[in-house]
C-alpha positions as CSV (number, residue, x, y, z in Angstrom):
1,M,-7.3,-22.5,-16.6
2,S,-5.8,-19.8,-14.4
3,Y,-6.5,-16.4,-12.9
4,L,-4.0,-13.5,-13.3
5,G,-3.3,-11.0,-10.5
6,I,-1.2,-8.0,-11.5
7,D,0.4,-5.8,-8.8
8,V,1.8,-2.4,-10.0
9,G,3.9,-0.6,-7.3
10,T,6.0,2.4,-7.1
11,T,9.3,0.8,-8.1
12,G,8.2,-2.6,-9.6
13,C,5.5,-4.8,-10.8
14,K,4.6,-8.4,-10.3
15,V,2.3,-10.7,-12.3
16,A,1.2,-14.0,-10.8
17,A,-1.1,-16.8,-12.2
18,F,-3.1,-18.8,-9.7
19,D,-5.0,-22.1,-10.0
20,R,-8.5,-22.7,-8.5
21,K,-6.9,-23.6,-5.2
22,G,-5.0,-20.4,-4.9
23,K,-1.6,-22.0,-5.7
24,V,0.9,-19.8,-7.6
25,L,1.5,-21.5,-11.0
26,H,4.0,-18.9,-12.2
27,A,5.1,-15.4,-11.2
28,S,7.3,-12.7,-12.8
29,Y,8.7,-9.5,-11.4
30,R,10.3,-6.4,-13.0
31,E,11.7,-3.2,-11.5
32,Y,11.5,0.2,-13.2
33,P,13.2,3.5,-12.4
34,L,11.7,6.1,-10.1
35,Y,12.9,9.5,-11.4
36,H,13.9,12.3,-9.1
37,P,14.6,15.2,-11.5
38,R,14.3,17.9,-8.9
39,E,14.1,18.2,-5.1
40,G,10.6,17.0,-4.1
41,W,9.8,15.5,-7.5
42,L,9.2,11.7,-7.8
43,E,8.0,10.4,-11.2
44,L,7.4,7.3,-13.2
45,D,7.5,6.9,-16.9
46,A,4.2,5.2,-17.6
47,D,5.4,3.7,-20.9
48,E,8.3,2.0,-19.0
49,V,5.8,0.7,-16.4
50,F,3.6,-0.7,-19.1
51,S,6.6,-2.4,-20.8
52,C,7.6,-4.1,-17.6
53,V,4.0,-5.3,-16.9
54,E,3.8,-6.5,-20.5
55,E,7.1,-8.4,-20.2
56,C,5.9,-10.1,-17.0
57,M,2.6,-11.0,-18.6
58,L,4.4,-12.5,-21.6
59,E,6.7,-14.5,-19.3
60,V,3.9,-15.9,-17.2
61,S,1.8,-16.6,-20.3
62,A,4.6,-18.6,-21.8
63,S,4.4,-21.0,-18.9
64,L,0.6,-21.4,-18.9
65,R,0.1,-23.2,-22.2
66,T,-2.0,-25.8,-20.5
67,D,-3.5,-23.4,-18.0
68,P,-4.4,-20.2,-20.0
69,P,-5.8,-17.3,-18.1
70,V,-9.5,-16.7,-18.1
71,S,-9.6,-13.4,-16.1
72,L,-7.3,-10.7,-14.7
73,A,-7.4,-7.8,-12.3
74,L,-5.0,-5.2,-11.1
75,S,-3.7,-4.2,-7.7
76,A,-2.3,-0.7,-8.1
77,Q,-0.4,2.0,-6.2
78,G,-2.6,5.0,-5.3
79,E,-2.4,8.7,-6.3
80,A,0.0,8.4,-9.3
81,V,-1.6,9.7,-12.5
82,V,-1.0,9.4,-16.2
83,P,-2.1,12.1,-18.7
84,V,-3.0,10.4,-22.0
85,D,-4.1,11.9,-25.3
86,G,-6.8,10.7,-27.7
87,K,-4.5,8.2,-29.3
88,G,-3.4,6.7,-26.0
89,R,0.0,8.4,-25.9
90,V,1.5,9.4,-22.6
91,L,2.0,13.2,-22.3
92,A,4.2,13.5,-19.2
93,R,5.8,11.5,-16.5
94,S,3.5,10.4,-13.6
95,P,4.0,12.1,-10.2
96,V,3.7,9.3,-7.6
97,T,2.2,9.5,-4.1
98,F,4.9,11.4,-2.3
99,D,5.9,13.8,-5.1
100,R,5.8,17.2,-3.2
101,R,4.4,19.4,-6.0
102,G,0.8,19.0,-4.8
103,D,1.6,20.6,-1.4
104,D,1.2,24.0,-3.0
105,F,-2.5,23.4,-3.4
106,V,-3.4,22.6,0.3
107,P,-4.1,26.3,1.0
108,F,-6.3,26.4,-2.1
109,W,-8.5,23.6,-0.8
110,E,-8.6,25.1,2.7
111,E,-10.0,28.3,1.3
112,K,-12.4,26.8,-1.3
113,I,-13.9,23.9,0.7
114,G,-12.2,23.5,4.1
115,R,-10.7,20.5,5.8
116,E,-13.9,19.1,7.4
117,R,-15.9,19.2,4.2
118,F,-13.0,17.7,2.2
119,F,-12.8,14.8,4.6
120,E,-16.5,14.3,4.6
121,I,-16.6,13.9,0.9
122,T,-13.4,12.0,0.2
123,G,-12.7,10.0,3.4
124,T,-9.1,11.2,3.1
125,T,-7.6,14.1,5.0
126,L,-6.4,17.1,3.1
127,S,-2.8,16.9,1.9
128,G,-0.8,17.4,-1.2
129,I,-0.5,13.7,-2.3
130,G,-3.9,13.4,-4.0
131,T,-4.2,12.9,-7.7
132,V,-6.3,16.0,-8.0
133,N,-3.4,18.2,-6.8
134,K,-1.0,16.6,-9.4
135,I,-3.5,17.6,-12.1
136,L,-3.8,21.1,-10.7
137,W,0.0,21.4,-10.9
138,W,-0.1,20.5,-14.6
139,K,-2.8,23.1,-15.1
140,R,-0.6,25.8,-13.5
141,E,2.9,24.8,-14.8
142,M,2.3,22.7,-18.0
143,P,-1.0,23.8,-19.5
144,E,-0.1,22.1,-22.8
145,V,-0.5,18.7,-21.0
146,I,-4.0,19.7,-19.9
147,E,-4.9,20.9,-23.5
148,K,-3.8,17.6,-25.1
149,A,-5.0,15.2,-22.5
150,Q,-8.2,13.2,-23.1
151,W,-7.8,11.1,-20.0
152,F,-6.2,11.5,-16.5
153,L,-5.8,7.9,-15.5
154,C,-4.4,6.0,-12.5
155,F,-2.3,3.0,-13.2
156,E,-5.1,0.5,-13.2
157,D,-7.2,2.4,-15.8
158,F,-4.1,3.3,-17.8
159,L,-3.1,-0.4,-18.1
160,M,-6.7,-1.3,-19.0
161,L,-6.5,1.2,-21.9
162,R,-3.3,-0.4,-23.1
163,M,-5.0,-3.8,-23.0
164,G,-7.9,-2.6,-25.2
165,V,-10.4,-2.0,-22.4
166,E,-12.4,1.2,-21.9
167,P,-10.8,2.6,-18.8
168,A,-12.4,1.9,-15.5
169,I,-11.2,2.6,-11.9
170,N,-12.2,0.6,-8.9
171,Y,-13.8,2.3,-5.9
172,P,-10.8,1.8,-3.6
173,L,-8.3,3.3,-6.0
174,A,-10.7,6.2,-6.9
175,G,-10.8,6.8,-3.1
176,R,-7.1,7.7,-3.2
177,T,-7.5,10.4,-5.9
178,M,-9.2,13.0,-3.5
179,M,-11.8,13.5,-6.2
180,F,-14.2,10.6,-5.3
181,D,-17.3,11.0,-3.2
182,V,-16.7,8.0,-1.0
183,G,-20.2,7.9,0.4
184,G,-22.0,8.6,-2.9
185,E,-19.7,6.2,-4.8
186,C,-19.2,8.6,-7.7
187,W,-16.8,11.4,-8.8
188,S,-17.5,14.4,-6.6
189,R,-19.2,17.2,-8.6
190,E,-18.2,19.7,-5.9
191,I,-14.5,18.9,-6.0
192,L,-14.3,18.5,-9.8
193,A,-16.1,21.9,-10.2
194,I,-13.6,23.6,-7.9
195,A,-10.6,22.0,-9.6
196,G,-12.0,22.6,-13.1
197,I,-11.7,18.9,-14.1
198,E,-14.4,17.4,-16.4
199,K,-15.7,14.0,-15.2
200,E,-15.5,12.8,-18.8
201,R,-11.7,12.9,-18.6
202,L,-11.7,10.4,-15.7
203,A,-12.3,6.7,-15.9
204,R,-15.7,5.2,-14.9
205,P,-15.8,4.1,-11.3
206,L,-16.8,0.5,-10.6
207,P,-16.9,-1.7,-7.5
208,S,-14.0,-4.1,-7.1
209,G,-14.7,-7.4,-8.7
210,V,-17.2,-6.2,-11.3
211,Q,-16.4,-6.9,-15.0
212,A,-14.9,-3.9,-16.7
213,G,-14.5,-5.5,-20.1
214,E,-12.5,-8.1,-22.0
215,V,-8.9,-8.0,-23.2
216,G,-8.7,-6.5,-26.7
217,V,-8.1,-8.9,-29.5
218,S,-4.7,-7.5,-30.5
219,F,-3.3,-7.6,-27.0
220,R,-4.8,-11.1,-26.4
221,E,-3.1,-12.3,-29.6
222,K,0.2,-10.8,-28.5
223,M,0.0,-12.8,-25.2
224,G,-0.9,-15.9,-27.1
225,W,-4.3,-16.3,-25.5
226,M,-6.8,-18.1,-27.7
227,E,-9.9,-17.5,-25.6
228,K,-11.5,-14.3,-24.2
229,V,-10.1,-13.0,-20.9
230,V,-12.3,-11.0,-18.6
231,V,-10.9,-7.9,-17.0
232,A,-12.3,-6.9,-13.6
233,A,-12.2,-3.7,-11.6
234,G,-9.3,-4.5,-9.2
235,A,-8.3,-2.6,-6.1
236,H,-5.8,-0.2,-4.5
237,D,-2.8,-2.2,-3.5
238,Q,-3.4,-2.2,0.3
239,P,-7.1,-3.3,0.1
240,S,-6.0,-5.9,-2.5
241,G,-3.4,-7.3,-0.1
242,A,-6.0,-7.3,2.7
243,L,-8.3,-9.3,0.5
244,G,-5.5,-11.7,-0.4
245,S,-4.8,-12.0,3.3
246,G,-8.3,-13.0,4.2
247,V,-9.0,-9.7,6.0
248,I,-12.7,-9.8,5.3
249,Q,-14.2,-9.2,8.8
250,A,-14.2,-6.1,10.9
251,G,-11.6,-6.2,13.7
252,I,-9.0,-8.1,11.6
253,G,-6.1,-6.2,10.0
254,M,-3.4,-6.9,7.5
255,D,0.1,-6.1,8.8
256,A,2.3,-5.7,5.7
257,T,6.0,-5.3,6.2
258,G,8.0,-4.1,3.2
259,T,9.7,-0.8,2.4
260,V,6.7,0.7,4.3
261,E,5.1,-0.8,7.4
262,C,1.3,-0.7,6.9
263,I,-1.6,-2.0,8.9
264,A,-4.9,-2.1,7.1
265,P,-7.9,-3.1,9.2
266,A,-11.3,-3.9,7.7
267,L,-14.2,-1.7,8.7
268,P,-18.0,-2.5,8.7
269,S,-18.8,1.0,7.6
270,L,-17.2,4.4,6.8
271,V,-15.7,6.0,9.8
272,L,-15.5,9.8,9.2
273,N,-15.4,11.2,12.7
274,A,-13.3,14.1,14.0
275,Q,-10.7,11.8,15.6
276,M,-10.0,10.1,12.3
277,R,-9.7,13.5,10.5
278,E,-7.5,15.1,13.1
279,N,-5.0,12.1,13.0
280,N,-4.8,11.9,9.2
281,L,-6.6,8.5,9.2
282,C,-8.5,7.7,6.0
283,S,-11.6,5.6,5.4
284,Y,-12.5,4.3,2.0
285,H,-13.7,1.2,0.2
286,H,-12.3,-2.3,0.8
287,A,-11.8,-4.7,-2.1
288,F,-14.3,-7.0,-0.4
289,P,-17.9,-6.2,-1.0
290,G,-19.7,-4.2,1.7
291,L,-16.6,-3.4,3.7
292,F,-14.4,-0.4,4.1
293,I,-10.8,0.0,5.2
294,T,-8.4,2.4,6.9
295,L,-4.6,2.6,6.8
296,I,-1.9,3.3,9.3
297,Y,1.7,3.3,8.2
298,N,5.3,4.2,8.8
299,F,7.4,5.1,5.8
300,T,10.6,3.9,7.2
301,G,9.2,0.4,7.8
302,G,11.3,-2.5,6.7
303,S,13.8,-0.2,5.0
304,I,15.3,0.4,8.5
305,L,16.8,-3.1,8.3
306,R,18.1,-2.4,4.8
307,W,19.8,0.7,6.2
308,Y,21.3,-1.4,9.0
309,R,22.4,-4.0,6.4
310,D,24.1,-1.4,4.1
311,T,25.7,0.6,6.9
312,F,26.7,-1.9,9.6
313,A,26.3,-5.5,8.4
314,C,29.5,-6.0,6.4
315,K,30.2,-9.3,8.2
316,E,26.7,-10.6,7.9
317,R,26.7,-9.9,4.2
318,E,29.9,-11.8,3.8
319,V,28.5,-14.8,5.8
320,A,25.3,-14.7,3.7
321,R,27.3,-14.9,0.5
322,E,29.4,-17.8,1.8
323,R,26.4,-19.8,3.1
324,G,24.0,-18.9,0.3
325,E,21.5,-17.6,2.9
326,D,19.3,-14.5,3.2
327,V,21.3,-11.8,4.9
328,Y,18.3,-10.7,7.0
329,D,18.0,-14.2,8.5
330,I,21.6,-13.8,9.7
331,I,21.0,-10.3,11.0
332,L,18.0,-11.3,13.0
333,A,19.2,-14.7,14.1
334,D,20.5,-13.8,17.5
335,I,18.4,-10.8,18.6
336,P,17.3,-11.2,22.2
337,D,13.8,-12.4,23.1
338,D,13.2,-9.7,25.7
339,P,12.8,-5.9,25.4
340,T,15.9,-3.8,25.1
341,G,16.9,-0.7,27.0
342,L,16.8,1.4,23.9
343,L,14.2,3.7,22.3
344,V,14.2,4.2,18.5
345,L,12.0,6.8,16.8
346,P,11.6,5.3,13.2
347,H,11.3,8.5,11.3
348,F,14.3,7.8,9.1
349,T,12.4,9.0,6.0
350,M,9.4,10.9,7.3
351,S,6.8,10.2,9.9
352,G,3.8,8.6,8.2
353,T,0.5,8.6,10.1
354,P,-0.6,10.5,12.1
355,F,1.8,13.4,11.7
356,F,2.9,13.4,8.0
357,D,6.0,15.3,9.2
358,S,8.5,15.4,6.3
359,R,11.0,17.2,8.5
360,S,11.1,14.7,11.3
361,C,14.1,12.4,11.7
362,G,15.2,9.2,13.4
363,M,16.4,9.0,17.0
364,V,18.1,6.3,19.0
365,V,18.0,6.9,22.8
366,G,19.8,4.9,25.5
367,L,23.0,3.7,23.8
368,K,25.8,2.6,26.1
369,L,29.3,1.2,25.6
370,D,28.0,-2.3,26.4
371,T,25.0,-2.1,24.0
372,S,25.4,-5.1,21.7
373,R,24.8,-5.4,18.0
374,S,21.9,-7.8,18.5
375,E,20.2,-5.4,21.0
376,F,20.5,-2.5,18.5
377,V,18.9,-4.6,15.8
378,R,16.0,-5.6,18.1
379,A,15.6,-1.9,19.1
380,L,15.1,-1.0,15.4
381,L,12.2,-3.5,15.2
382,E,10.8,-2.3,18.5
383,G,10.8,1.3,17.2
384,I,8.8,0.4,14.1
385,S,6.3,-1.6,16.2
386,L,5.9,1.0,18.9
387,E,5.1,3.6,16.2
388,M,2.4,1.3,14.9
389,K,1.1,0.7,18.4
390,F,0.7,4.5,18.7
391,N,-1.3,4.5,15.6
392,L,-3.4,1.5,16.7
393,E,-4.2,3.4,19.9
394,L,-5.4,6.4,17.8
395,L,-7.7,4.1,15.8
396,R,-9.1,2.7,19.0
397,K,-9.9,6.1,20.3
398,A,-11.7,6.8,17.0
399,G,-13.8,3.7,17.5
400,V,-11.9,1.2,15.3
401,E,-11.0,-1.9,17.3
402,V,-8.3,-4.3,15.9
403,H,-8.2,-7.6,17.7
404,T,-6.2,-9.7,15.3
405,L,-3.4,-9.0,12.8
406,R,-2.3,-11.1,9.8
407,A,1.3,-10.7,8.8
408,V,2.4,-10.6,5.2
409,G,5.6,-9.4,3.5
410,G,9.2,-9.8,4.6
411,G,8.5,-9.4,8.2
412,A,6.2,-12.4,8.2
413,R,9.1,-14.8,7.7
414,N,10.9,-14.2,11.0
415,R,9.4,-15.7,14.2
416,K,11.2,-13.3,16.6
417,W,9.9,-10.3,14.7
418,L,6.4,-11.7,14.8
419,Q,6.5,-12.4,18.5
420,L,7.9,-9.0,19.1
421,K,4.9,-7.5,17.3
422,A,2.4,-9.6,19.3
423,D,4.1,-8.5,22.5
424,I,4.0,-4.8,21.7
425,Y,0.5,-4.7,20.0
426,G,-1.1,-6.9,22.6
427,V,-3.1,-8.8,20.0
428,P,-2.4,-12.2,18.2
429,V,-0.3,-12.0,15.0
430,E,-1.1,-14.7,12.5
431,T,1.0,-16.1,9.6
432,L,-0.7,-17.4,6.5
433,N,-0.3,-20.0,3.8
434,I,-0.1,-17.4,1.0
435,S,2.9,-15.5,-0.2
436,E,1.6,-13.0,-2.9
437,A,-1.2,-11.3,-1.0
438,A,-1.8,-8.4,-3.4
439,C,-1.6,-10.5,-6.5
440,L,-3.9,-13.1,-5.0
441,G,-6.4,-10.5,-4.0
442,A,-6.4,-9.1,-7.5
443,S,-6.8,-12.6,-9.0
444,L,-9.8,-13.3,-6.7
445,L,-11.5,-10.1,-8.0
446,G,-11.0,-11.3,-11.6
447,R,-12.4,-14.6,-10.7
448,K,-15.4,-13.0,-9.0
449,A,-16.1,-11.0,-12.2
450,R,-16.0,-14.0,-14.4
451,E,-17.7,-16.7,-12.4
452,D,-21.0,-17.0,-10.6
453,I,-19.6,-17.3,-7.0
454,G,-22.4,-18.0,-4.6
455,D,-20.4,-17.2,-1.5
456,F,-17.3,-15.1,-1.9
457,T,-16.5,-15.2,1.8
458,E,-16.4,-19.0,1.7
459,L,-14.1,-18.9,-1.4
460,V,-11.6,-16.5,0.3
461,E,-11.6,-18.4,3.5
462,S,-11.0,-21.7,1.7
463,L,-7.9,-20.3,0.0
464,V,-6.4,-18.3,2.8
465,R,-5.5,-20.3,5.9
466,V,-3.8,-19.4,9.2
467,E,-0.6,-21.4,9.7
468,K,0.6,-20.1,13.0
469,V,-0.5,-17.7,15.7
470,Y,1.9,-15.7,17.9
471,E,0.1,-14.8,21.1
472,P,1.2,-11.8,23.3
473,R,3.3,-13.0,26.3
474,A,1.6,-11.5,29.3
475,A,4.9,-10.7,31.2
476,V,6.5,-9.1,28.2
477,L,3.4,-7.2,27.3
478,G,3.4,-5.5,30.7
479,R,7.0,-4.4,30.3
480,Y,6.3,-3.0,26.8
481,E,3.4,-0.9,28.2
482,D,5.9,1.0,30.4
483,I,8.3,1.3,27.4
484,Y,5.5,2.6,25.2
485,Q,4.7,5.4,27.6
486,A,8.3,6.6,27.3
487,Y,8.2,6.1,23.5
488,T,5.3,8.5,23.1
489,R,7.4,11.3,24.5
490,L,10.1,11.0,21.8
491,Y,8.5,12.8,18.9
492,P,7.3,15.8,21.0
493,A,10.8,16.1,22.4
494,L,12.3,16.0,18.9
495,K,9.8,18.5,17.6
496,E,10.0,21.0,20.4
497,N,13.7,20.8,21.5
498,I,15.9,19.7,18.6
499,R,14.4,21.0,15.4
500,P,14.9,24.7,16.3
501,Y,18.7,24.0,16.2
502,G,18.6,23.1,12.5
503,V,17.1,19.6,12.2
């Protein structure tokens, strides 16, 4: 038998089947288009997303004839919402997290409830990205969608519906909607009343790892599954990845490097103080029972290397093709081991936490005629990590200590990058034996819902093992402390002195 973990992201989905020892038996990935019909609009076609998930499930299922799945759960992107009618038909495209239409409703919430009360209820700071604001936009601009919709579903609950399960939403994902009472663990009557949204049009909230139902007969037959398959409440993608990384103790954080650089530390309790609110730092449910989580992130993240690859790395791309190697391995192969003389502000998209400044931009300071290509590449990585150190310092001031990081994603494959992170953060950075953290986390939640697991901690720790630890180098750490102080002056200088001239 096997356990399925399904990860549904903004631009693609992955389905992976795991055995009892956490080994990947088979995995399948599909990409789907992200539509940008107008400035500030970013949408998914939920039918296209479902088709891609279904294709992945069929492909994986075909390889599991001797190990059929017995359970599944989903790891899903937050905020994106699907309006569905009584027959399960999609009524409009789904605005994703950073669709800007919800920004219009921030003043509405400031007037109706205020920033402090909003944070106290939801554990998230007031912004336009929440699911509730996307629904409010439909109410204002497309009332026919509201009239026809029976459900407003996030992607976990939408896919459950398509699999023949009464829609349920896990606590972590519900926490991203800005409609969930994170302390009361239920939909907020106060927020729903102000928004004019009936609770009955939302999925039932469940803790992660609790059984939500079983795959419907017709969908199960389509997959070729002969026996019943339990469907569990899964998790928002970052808590799912944290679970799959073994981040199940306070003080440990997942450091996920992909398109976005995100650090997700586990918390023993909700942290809803003024420092968290003022710095746009959230606090909501973890996928692991009894724990909570917060997120710090930079939207440029690993995409800064993709920008370098596409803009400057013609030679490296050619060498990679000739050798059959990963182009990023070649780009990073000869970066220096020591700090550079450059400072990079990694706001090449927007700023991420704590500023959420969509008008910010990237900066490179300190270039000289003798600056080498390898120094420039290392400086790009330094910029990302210095930005994350800035966020870690804000967490510390809010009472959240992070003493260990576990690296997953593309950045976890390069030893120089990992050592750089340890030197800048001043904490050990660990690599793991797992490769599909979000899918593994989801599969563990499905397994928890199906089986009588006496000690979930023991199960997670038996499957997720530390392979290597990168300790901070004392001499380099001291040098980076001085560099960090200079780095913290970049964004204020940009904001105060450059943007008035048109940036």
